[in-house]
N, C-alpha and C positions, 0 to 999 in steps of 0.2 A: 574705816571710813565712815563719816557721819553725813547722811543725807539732810541737807538744809531745807531745800525746796526742789519741787519739780512740777512740771506740766507737760502733759502728753497731748500733743497736737494730732490732727488727722494724719499727718505725714512726717512728723518728726517729734523729738523729745528735747525738752530743756531741763537741765538740772543744775543745782549748785551744791557742791559737796565739798567736805573737807577730807583731803586725802592725808592719812596719818601713816599707815604701814604698807599700803599697796600703790604702785604707780598706776597712773592713768591708762596706759595701754592695756595692762592687765585687767584693770577694772572694765573697760570697755569690752574687751574680749568676753569676760565673764557675763557681763550684762547682756550682751547680744547673744551669745550662746545660749543662755538659760531661757531668755524670752523668745527666742526664735523656736526653741523646742516646745515650749508651751504653747504658743500661739499656733504652730503647726500642728500640734496634736488636738487642739480645740477645734481648728478648722479642717482637721482630717486631710492635711496637704503635706507636701516636702517641698524643700528648696530654701532658697535665701530669703530672709525677710529684711534685713538691714542693708544698707549700703556699706562698703568696705572702710570709707573713710568717715571721719567725725571731725568737728570743728571744737576747738578748745579755746577757752579763755581764762586765764588766771586772774583772779580779782587782786589788783595792785593795793599797795598800802594807801594811795591816794584816792581810791574808789570807796564809796560808802556801800557796804554790803547790803543794807537795807534797801537802797535804791536800786540795785542790781536785781535783787529778789523781786521787788515789786514791778520792776520793769519787765521781768520774765514772766511773772504770774498774770500781768495784763495782756499778754500775748494773744489769748483767745477773744478779748475785747477788740484789740487792733485788727485781728482777722475777720471780725465781724460774726463770730460764732455766739457771742452773748453780750449783753450790756454790762454785766457786772461778773467779774472773774468768780466770785464767790458761788455763783450759780452753775459754773461749768464743772461738770462732774470728774474731771481728770486732772486734778491739782493736789499737791500737798505741800504744806509748810510747817516746820516745827515750832515755828512761832505764831503767836495770834496776829493775824492781820486783818 
């Protein structure tokens, strides 16, 4: 798996990843399990952190990857959290944007 971009919002996560050898269900299970254990340890709590379901969207040939990534990265701006996504502390992109 190659993580292309991600943005962590206050109540959800967006990411664009290239799946090479692992399927999406296994990846999501691993991600949710790892992060829940770490967050619960830091907050000294137990229990569920993530909802059971997730929404997926495969980027199709007719979609522009750059447009999808930029749309995702601007999510904190649309949510009114910042005026420029570059100032939002919880984003990642493997390309210069």
